[in-house]
LONUMAR-381834 format. One record per atom (N, C-alpha, C): x, y, z negated; residue in one letter. Coordinates in pm, whole numbers, plus 50000, padded with zeros to 5 digits. Layout:
residues N
XYZA...
This chain:
residues 287
500794987649993M500015000250001M500845012350002M500725020650099N501505033350110N501025043950002N501785053849983E501555064349900E500285071749913E499855074550044R498665081550070R497405072750029R497495059550065T496305050550030T496285049249873T497405049149815A497325047249661A496715059049602A497035071549653N496415083449600N494985083649633N494545080149744L493075079149777L492415068949695L493115057649669K492425048549579K492165053049447K493175060649398Q492995066549254Q492015076349246Q491835085549360A490805094749368A489455088749381A489365076749448A488145069949460A487605063749333A488525060649230L488255053649115L488005063549004L488325077249035T488155086648934T487015096848959T485825094448902P484875104248930P485015117948861P484755128748926V485035142548885V483745150048923V483095154748817R481825161848851R482055174148940R481255174949044G481395185049141G482235181749255G482855170049253Q483665165349357Q483165152049424Q481875150749423G481295137549470G481615135449617G481505145849708M481805144049841M483255139349868M484165146349798A485505143349820A485885128549768A485195125049655R485325111349615R484845101549714R483645104449774L483125094849869L483965093349989L484535104250032C485475104650147C486715095550116C487175096950006A488295088449954A488035074749953A486735070549902V486395056849908V486295051450044V485725058750141M485685054350276M486905052550353M487945062450315S489255060750371S489945048650321S489825045250191V490435033750137V489795020550211V488435021050219L487885009150279L488315006250419L488675017750504R489025016250635R490545015650653R491265016750552A492855016650560A493265001950573A494525000150616P495034985950605P495084981550464P494594967750456G494384962250320G493034965450263G492224972850336G490874976850286G489934964950316G488674968650331C487584958750359C487544954050502C487654940850528P487654935550664P486384940650740P485134939450679W484014944250747W484044958850789W484294967450686D484404981450714D485384985350823D486644978650821R487594981450921R487134978051061R486334967151073E486014963251219E484804970951276E484194979651192Q482884986651239Q483364996451352Q482484998351444T482595008151553T481425016851557T481375028351627L480225036451626L478995028751693L479285019951800R478175012551852R477615002251748R478524996351658M478004987051564M477204993151449M477405006651433L476825013651325L475515017551350L475065018551484K473725023751537K472605017151463K472465004051461P471204998751398P471215001151248P472405002851183H472405005151039H471835020251014H472225029551101L471625042851084L470195042851097L469675036151200L468195036051215L467475029051111L468015018451056E467405011050935E467395020350811E468505025950786E468625034450666E467645046050670E467525052050787A466665062950804A465145058750774A464755046950816Y463465043050790Y463125039050643Y464245033550589E464175030050434E464005043050367E464635053450397L464595066450331L463225071350345L462635070950471L461295075950492L460225068650399L460535055750382E459565047550302E459515052050145E460645056850092V460565061449953V460395076549929V460275083750032M460225099350014M458915103549953M457835095749981D456565098749916D456255093749785D457225084749736G457025078849605G457485086649486G457455080449366E457875086349246E459125081149195E459655071449264D460935064749215D462095072649262D462605082049172M463695090349207M464925083249217M465175072449147A466395064749167A466475059349297A465395053349355A465245048149486A465495058449592A464905070249569H465105080549670H466575085649678H467195087149563A468635091449557A469495081349616A469125068049597E469935056249660E469865056949805E468605059249861E468345058449999E468995070450073E468995082150000L469695093850052L471235091350069L471655083649970G473085080049971G473355070250084G472525061550107D472775052550227D472825058650356D471895069050375V472095077550502V473255086150505V473605092250401L474845099550379L476085090650427L476035078250385L477165068550408L477335068350556L476315068150633Q476395066350779Q477035078650847Q476785090150788V477385102550831V478835103150803V479285098550670V480665098850632V481465086850717V480735076750733F481365064150811F481715069250954F480775075751024Q481105079251167Q482065090851158Q481995100051069S483025110651064S484435105451036S484575095250964C485725088550920C486365081851045C485485075151130I485925069651246I486435079451349I485755090751371R486145101851457R487475107951413R487625109051273E488885114951220E490015105651254E489815093051241E490895082951280E491295084451434E490325088351519Q490495090851644Q491195104451684Q491255112551580G491775126151607G490745135651665G489505132951653R488545140951716R487905151651622R487385147851511F486915157351407F486695149751277F486525158751176S486455152351035S485055156850980S484825150850861L483585153650793L483435169250760L484725174950725D484845188950696D484455197750826D484835192550933D484345198951060D482945199551079D482295187451054V480835185551067V480105196050972V480595196050843A479935204050744A480105219150767A481305223050816N481525236950859N480845241450974N480635231651081G479875234251202G478395236651171G477965228651065L476505228751040L476185241850964L477125245550878A476945258050796A477025269950890A477855270150996A478045280751087A476695282451172A476135270451211K474865270251294K473725275451204K473685271151087L472445276151003L472625291650982L473885296250961I474025310750949I473615318451076I474075312551189R473815318651327R472295317551353R471585307551315R470185307551351R469205313751241R469765318351140H468935325451034H469415341351024H469325347751132P469755361751127P468895370551041P467665364851015H466775372450929H467165370150771H468125361050750V468575359450616V470125364250606V470905361750706F472345365150699F472615377550780F471575382750845G471735394350943G470725404950912G470445412051009N469555424750992N468115421651073N467915411051123V466775407651211V465555407151105V464455413251154Q463235413351085Q462175402251148Q461735394651064V460685385251110V459435385851023V458275380951087D457055381651014D456325366651018D456695359150909G456085345750909G456855335250975G456455323350946T457045310750986T457175309351140T456025313251207S456005313451349S457065320851419S457225332751357A458345341551408A459685335451397A459825329051277V461155322651246V461385312251344V460265304251375L460535291951474L460825297151626L460145307251653R460325313451795R461855319351799R462215325451707N463585331951695N464645319551700N464375309951621W465315298051622W465355292351771W464335290151822E464355284451968E465125293452061E464835306252046A465505316952142A467015316152119A467415314951996I468865314551961I469435301652014I468715291151990K469125277552045K469365278752197K468415283352269Q468455284252416Q469625292352450Q470025303052389T471015312652419T472335303852396T472465296852297E473605288152261E473845276852371E472855271852416K472975260452519K472245264852649K472795274152721K472045279652842K472075269852954K473015261552964T473195252353067T473335238253026T472965228553114N473055214253087N474505209853132N475315205153023A476715202153052A476895191153162A475835183253193A475915173553298A475925177953442A474975189153461D474885192653603D474955208153615D475095215653505G475265229853511G473905237353527G472935230453525Q471595235853546Q471065241753412Q470145251253415P469605256853296P468955245653214P469145246153081R468575235953000R467085237352970R466375226352972S464925227352943S464705227852786S463605233252744A463225234952609A463135220752548A462905210752628L462605197352573L463995188952575L465125194052617D466295185652628D466715181452499D466355187052387G466845183952254G465915173452192G464825168952258V464035158052198V464555144552229V465095136652141P465615124052182P464575114152230P465035106952346A464155097352406A463825085252305A464765083752213A464705071152122A463665072852002A463235085551985L462365088951877L461005080151889L460345076151782P459145069751790P458155076651875P457215070151951A456505077452056A455665088452012A454935087151895L454055097051834L454915109251796L456025106851724L456945117751677L457485124551797L457905118251906R458455123952021R457435132252092R456255128052101A455195136052160A454935148652084A454765147851953Q454525160051874Q455695169651875Q457035165051876R458145173651894R458125180652022R457835173452136M457745179752265M456725190652272M455595187852217Q454495197252218Q454905209652139Q455595208052022S455915218951938S456945228052010S457845221952084K458875229452149K458225237152268K457375230052337A456755236752460A455885249352398A455345247652281S454455258352227S455305269952196S456565268052145R457495278652108R457915286952232R457685281552351R458015288552468R456735293652536R455585294652467G454445300152503G453565290852594G453875278752602F453075269152689F452065261552580F450895266252552D450055261052460D448665266152475D447605259252414W446305263152406W446245275352312W445295285452345P445175296852260P444555292352114P443795281852117D443135277951995D442795262152014D442265256251904V442005241951900V440965236751995V440135246952029S438995242952123S439515238652255S440605243452307G441315237352427G441625223552414G442085220552300V442635207752275V441425197652269V440455201952201E439265193152191E438605190752331E438535201552415A438085199052556A438875189352634A440185190052609K441105181352662K440945167752629K440615165652505L440275151652460L439055144852535L437985153652540I436845148452617I437195146252757I437985155252819E438375152852956E439135139652984E440145136252888E440985124552903E440115112452875E439185112552781R438235102052758R437465098452886R436955109452945S436255106753069S437005100653189S438285104453185E439235098753290E439565084253257E439665080453138L439775067253096L438645058453132L437415063153106E436245056053141E436225053753291E436585063853381A436655062353517A437605051853569A438725052153491A439805040953520A439375027353496A438585026353381R437985013253338R437015008453442R436115018353473A435165014153579A435735010453707A436895015753747A437515011253870A438334998553858A438574994853733G439274982053703G440774982253748G441344993453731N442714996453763N443524996253651N444264984553627P445084983453495P446154994753481P446774997653594E447795008153585E447245021953547E446095024353599A445425038453577A444885037453431A444385026653386I443925024953257I445055028053141I446225022353173R447515025053083R447845039253091R447855045053207H448165059153226H447195069153145H445905065853157E444935073953088E444905071752932E445165059752894V445195057052751V446445065452692V447485066052780G448605073752714G448325087952718G447575094052817D447225107752817D446225110152697D445325100452668L444375101852555L445165103852416L446175094852397I446865092652277I447725106752270I448245111452378F449055124252380F448165135652339F446965135352379S445975146652347S445575145252199S445485133752136V445205132152000V446415137651922V447485133951970V448765139751897V448745154551894V448305160852016N448235174452022N447225181051918N446195173351907L445105178051809L445745177351663L446555167251634C447135165451517C448065177851489C448735182251588R449655193051570R448875206451537R447695208151612F446995219951602F446435219951448F446005207851394L445435207051266L446555205351159L447875207751199K448995205651104K449005193051037K448805182051115V448895169151061V450145161651130V450805154751060D451945147051125D451395135451172D451415133551313A450865121251381A451335109151333A452665108051324E453375095551284E453015091551146E452965100451055E452605098650917E451135094350905E450195102550975A448775098350976A448635084351010A449245079651123L448955066251186L449585057251083L450715058951026Q451275050150915Q450245047950813Q449825058550758E448685057850641E447455050050687E447085052650815A445865044850859A446225029250880A447295026750918S447895012450927S447945006850780S448445014450687N448475008150542N447055006850501N446155016250529R444645014150467R444155002250541R444404999350666F443954987650735F444434974750670F445814975350648R446464964050581R445794959950447R445654970450373D445054967950238D443654962650246D442774969450336R441474964650343R441454949750402R442184947050507F442164934450565F442654923250460F443594925650381Q444034916250277Q442964915450171Q442194925350147E441064924050058E439974914850112E439734916050238V438744907350303V439264892850309V440494891450332E441074878450319E440844871250180E441164879950082R440824874649942R439444871849911R438544880549959R437164877249935R436604864850000R437044863750123V436634851850202V437264839150142V438434839350099S439164828350035S438444825649910S438074834849833A437264832249704A436114825149715A435454826149849E434314818649884E434594804749916E435884801349937G436314787749984G436094786550143G436144796850210R435964797050358R437134802150425R437064800250558D438044805750641D437524817950727D438304827750753M437714839750822M437174835950953M437754825651023K437304821351152K435954815751155K435474811551044D434124804951025D433104814750985D433454827150957C432524838050908C431994846151035C430844849251025S430124857351143S430734871851127S430534878251234M430954893751232M430284901851129M428954897751106A428254905051014A428794903550866A429134891050855E429684887650718E431054894750691E431874893950799L433164900450786L433074916150771L432024920850838D431814936350829D431304939350693D430564930350624A430134933350490A431244932350391A432224923850415H433414922250326H434254934350344H434404939150474W435144951150512W434654963250437W433344965150446E432684977250378E433064976350232E432904964750173A433174962750024A434624966349994A435614961950073A436984963950056A437264979650080A436514984550160K436685000750200K436205008550069K435025004450016H434575011549902H435575009149777H436024997149756K436974994849655K438275003349668K438705002649793Q439925011749806Q439635027149777Q438495031749838E438205045549816E438045048149665E437415039749596A437155041849453A438595042049374A439465033449424A440825033349353A441655046049389A441475050849513T442065062949543T441575074449471T440215074649452S439665085449375S439965085949240S439995072849175S440475072649045S441875075649012S442715072849116A444235077149106A444325091849113A443495097849208A443665113649220A443155119749099A442135113649028G441515120548915G442395118848791G
């Protein structure tokens, strides 16, 4: 073990209040150094991709709960991915975690001239419009072809579909491409539903898929106007369905029967009972 690694190992083993990030970086460097952890040493950026996605979803799962220890742990797991990638890039001589942090700080200062400068804004909408204008100025052209960048270029294609749709709609709105009020969105929903019915009547599978997509996109737009997170709303609806369905399973099983042997009327009665039970439990918890 060389002197640098020995010093890093000592720093890793010595917690100092206020120096958590430095200690974390020391731990990561020791793990990646010769004689460190074989698994950590063999990781590449490509190999880390699924871990980043998994950790982000695990963090999302605990954010709405009351388990603070779990929330802090999952934040740490996401932070590990940032530190890990920065460590690999530093080994390549590209950039360090310090560069990442300073770059982020500079960007936040640059995009908040109403806080760090003399720009006057009136409300959140003005802040968002100003942010988008500054961002467009920073990235005037597409590095790939030299053409002007689209307002939608910053929306990752790998985002979950509902979240991607809502982000695209929000960015388009900041450029002035939007309905003046929610009535336009509601009319569009009716239009898309009619087009779906026409596609169904024609029996065209490709057109049906197309129109279903347009209808869902319009529902997401309605969510945006109503200030509802579409992804979160659907997750909550899926959770409600899971809980109610499992209650139906329990009720049918308690009768000594199988769901496949029940009529739709019987299953619907169990479903309504499960729904009332869930709503009562929710009301009790809220009270």
